[in-house]
Each structure stands twice: as C-alpha cells, then as structure tokens.
C-alpha positions as CSV (number, residue, x, y, z in Angstrom):
1,V,0.0,0.0,-0.1
2,R,1.3,3.4,-0.9
3,K,0.1,6.6,0.8
4,Q,1.5,10.2,0.1
5,E,4.0,8.7,-2.3
6,K,5.5,6.5,0.4
7,L,5.4,2.8,1.2
8,A,2.7,2.7,4.0
9,G,2.4,-0.9,4.5
10,L,3.2,-4.5,3.0
11,A,1.8,-7.8,3.6
12,Y,3.3,-10.9,1.9
13,F,1.7,-14.3,2.0
14,E,3.6,-17.4,0.9
15,K,1.6,-20.2,-0.7
16,T,2.0,-23.4,1.3
17,S,-0.6,-25.4,-0.4
18,A,-3.5,-24.9,-2.8
19,T,-5.7,-23.8,0.2
20,S,-3.3,-22.3,2.6
21,R,-0.9,-19.2,3.0
22,C,1.6,-18.3,5.5
23,L,2.1,-14.7,6.4
24,R,5.7,-14.1,6.0
25,Y,6.3,-10.3,6.1
26,F,3.9,-7.6,7.4
27,V,5.0,-4.3,8.3
28,V,3.3,-0.8,8.4
29,N,5.5,2.4,8.2
30,N,5.9,4.2,11.5
31,D,4.4,7.5,9.8
32,F,1.2,5.7,9.0
33,R,0.5,3.5,12.0
34,G,-2.8,3.7,13.8
35,Q,-4.6,4.6,10.5
36,G,-6.0,1.0,10.0
37,I,-3.6,0.1,7.1
38,G,-2.5,-3.0,8.7
39,N,-6.2,-4.1,9.0
40,V,-7.0,-3.1,5.5
41,L,-4.0,-5.0,4.2
42,L,-5.0,-8.4,6.0
43,A,-8.8,-7.9,5.4
44,N,-8.5,-7.3,1.6
45,T,-6.2,-10.5,1.4
46,F,-9.0,-12.7,3.0
47,A,-11.6,-11.0,0.9
48,Y,-9.9,-11.4,-2.5
49,N,-8.9,-15.1,-1.8
50,P,-12.0,-17.0,-0.6
51,E,-10.8,-20.3,-1.7
52,I,-8.0,-20.2,0.8
53,T,-9.2,-21.9,4.1
54,K,-6.2,-21.5,6.3
55,Y,-4.0,-18.7,7.0
56,M,-1.0,-19.1,9.2
57,L,1.9,-17.2,10.8
58,W,4.6,-17.3,13.5
59,V,4.8,-14.3,15.9
60,G,6.2,-13.4,19.2
61,T,3.8,-12.6,21.9
62,Y,5.9,-9.2,22.2
63,N,4.8,-8.1,18.7
64,S,2.6,-5.2,18.7
65,A,0.4,-6.6,16.0
66,V,-0.9,-9.6,18.1
67,N,-4.0,-7.8,18.9
68,L,-4.7,-7.1,15.2
69,Y,-4.3,-10.9,14.4
70,K,-6.8,-11.7,17.2
71,K,-9.2,-9.2,15.9
72,L,-8.9,-10.8,12.6
73,N,-9.7,-14.3,14.2
74,F,-6.3,-15.7,14.1
75,V,-6.2,-18.4,16.8
76,Q,-3.1,-18.9,19.0
77,N,-1.7,-22.3,18.8
78,I,1.6,-23.1,20.5
79,F,3.6,-26.0,19.3
80,C,7.4,-26.3,19.5
81,L,9.7,-28.8,18.9
82,F,13.3,-28.5,20.3
C-alpha cells in the first residue's frame, strides 16, 4: 500500500498449499501506524482469496500486531519442537 507517495504498508503471504498461505512479511511504516492500514492489508487479502481456507503465521507475543491478528480471528496455537 502506498500513501502520500511513500510505502505505507506491506503484507506478503507465501503459498504453502492450494488452500493455505503463511504470512511471511507484514509491516506498516511508523509514519502511518494507527490509521488502519494493517487491518486493510490483511482484510483485503482474505476478501480477495475466498478459496483459501487456512492462513498461518509465526509471531512472538511481544509483537505489537498480536492484537490485530486476534481481531482478525487468528487463533493462538503453541507447538514447538526442540
């Protein structure tokens, strides 16, 4: 997403199967935070890809986007192998 001729935000989903995607990169420029750009980026992806049944991501609980992910119905699932 570009705004005021600047890169305002970016969301990149990697195809992991025919019906699933993994969010690999998601950033919103500090100058544009709090304007709903992240929400629009993710919501538009979901709306334009109705055939995708599963979206995944890995994120630390310290990440400021965790609340946005929860609002968009991502479910926390902790599974680690060491």
